C-alpha angles and dihedrals in degrees: 000000000000116000122230130200110212121170126152110233140178117242089254093051094048101040099039095049109120090229094054111115114149125197123192097207128225095255094060121101120253120273108280110176116123136184095289093057092044091047091052092049092049094048093048094049093043093050089051095047095042109029110203087358088290121130093203095056093071117114109209090203093062124093133204116215115219099179141258132316111204115196142154128211109249099206094191092066099020094235137121107247109215112228098165129016098042094133098049093039092054092045094049089052090053091048093050092047090052090052091047091053093047093056087063110152097348107151105193116111099243092051093050093048093048092046091051091049091051090049090057088054093054106038139035120245139202126251090278093054096254110148122233104208090195093065113066125196091231134049132183126212098166103159097213098040110099091179100058091102089061089055092054092043092053092050092049100043105022095226133108109184119201092257087069104091101176126116087246090060094043092052094044090053088047091057092044089058093046092049092047091052090048092050091051092048099041107021096159093048097045099112092051097068098059089038091056090046090053098044105031106031109092134209127186108221113197114192116193129195095234142022093246092053091048091050092050090051090050092051089051098045102035117095100148119048127034113282118232108277128220087252090058090059093044090050089055093052093047090046091055093049094048089047090058087055090051089245099113097127091046090054093048091053093046093047092051091053091046091051093049091052092048092050091054096043108036128056105174122184090227132025127014128300090254090051086057091055091050089049093053091048092047091066090058091053091045091053091049087054090053091241110162102157112125095229111089123208121233113265095249092048092050098047094035095067117119092009093307092306091162092061102085143124093281091052091053090053091050094048090055092049092049092047092052090050092054091044088058090048090055093045092046089232113209089194092063103029136047119233090255092053093047089053092050092046090053090055091050091054084072095049115143090243139012098251092105091066091060091043093052092045090058090046092051096046092049100040105037115121128226089283090051091249132128130227101257096209092054092041091053092053090048092050093048091051097049092044092055092046098045093046093051095042090054088062102036096038106021119200130061092245091066090054093058095076098060095034096050089050091052091047088060090048089055091054090051093050096252124141117256103243107141088223092158093050106043118146130248103245099218095043091047092052091051092047094049095045096044095044114116104234099204118177092242093059112092093218090064094065089038091059093045093050090049090049093047092052090053092067113109110251094017111152120219108250123225112265090238090066111109114220128193131185114269124202103215089199098046116244095230094043094083090052088060101035106021092213095145117085089203110039093198090065087082087076096049116120089243091065094054134080138163114260132175111266092234090060098036091060090061100035102044101097102033129107113252094258089054093046094059095082091053092050091050100035129245146199116254130217091273088058091250116147114231113199121231128229127293089216102110097201093057090044089053091049090053093047093050103102091194093058108087097162145007108228144158097296090048090052093050095044093048091049090054091048092052093050094044092052091046092050089050088050092054091049092050089054091050093237098140118091 
């Protein structure tokens, strides 16, 4: 069992300890606090030290808790790596340095004592207690923080000229102003504020034996800032390896670009956008290792094997290639993809689960040519096949976990140059028909929208929408209409797939409760009373319905016929992809 060192300490006790030597490691994120966080810290501390703005109301027995500092002792460099508490630790150092500078040449005893105490919190000293102002008690090696040198400069010299534009400099100047205002307002009480901060403000330092233990503690305790992601740790490992090659600056620049692309492209429900990229790449490496078991290791466990052996220069190259591929997917790049592929990729964006993104990542990494491009004809056939399979599997074997078994097997087939055919997992035709036709296509089920997007894109002349377009599910025969008119013999028919279509959210809000004849203008677009043109839908089928002069309504028979048409075309699709046993 891992040992922990936990001991509540005042700021003075923690910072002035001779053994204190903090390191903000390379995998941490850059310093992020701004004026609002500093203002809140100042107000909280001031209200504690001077209750009701009254010096005499302070109770020296009371304590003010500032939070935890989670560290682990890095024996190789003899420093305490900061896992949690980086932001408040950095800010407290800036605050103390601003106080130290303001004392200047004050000669009264209390001021001198407080200034000396602050000095011991900022700098290391020799065995006689003499401070060496060149050796700080904190260092920052954050790989992607170009301003960390300003932080260290401010702590050493106590100045932040206006040409310093970093958050460190902004916050240091903020505290300088606050301290100056305080000195003007309470000149005789000036030494008491920093003294009360040092002796009555409490931190809870938690020192773990290892980095992994410290990270687990952070994930458990932290409910405010963003916990360190897997990608933060991976960045650190790659940074170290590039540094050994004397390519540190190159890596920092490349990582920053990679991170920016990920942030624009990926919006995962859990983890960071860069974590998502590492996840997609992991499936390629898994497939190369012939791993087909349905249980998937955590990212950090997978990449952490053999001292992060997999994180190397080649991996960085591959991550960039994979990121550029997905960027082109999101941008519907006509330079990379044919119109047929773009259409199929749009359909897959509405897949009932995200497994297709891992599948396609493996396909790209294994089949890209020397120009990092794919054969569009082969890609199109692959996308059609996996769409048909994933859609059907979501109904016959619900749950993404069930999908792992066939997909992982086919990922390995890709690596070995075999065609993706799902031969071992073909569907029974009769059972599949019954499952698809009896399935309850509720709006909240992802497969419902998946089916409707697929159907919409089958319409002749249907344009591929931009991926930023937000679609909702439209009931062509409005759900509340039958409550008012009772024109459906079977009220449940309103929820049949044949009564549903995708429709832009901006239109669906207006069209949802209208009779079909009234909906037509919203499908086609119109000009309102203020002479503003409101665009119609891009959904060709609905546009065709609205343009059909002979169609006066959309009723029960229309719902049933359209439902049959959808299923028939989907069954034909499965047959064409040879997915029936």
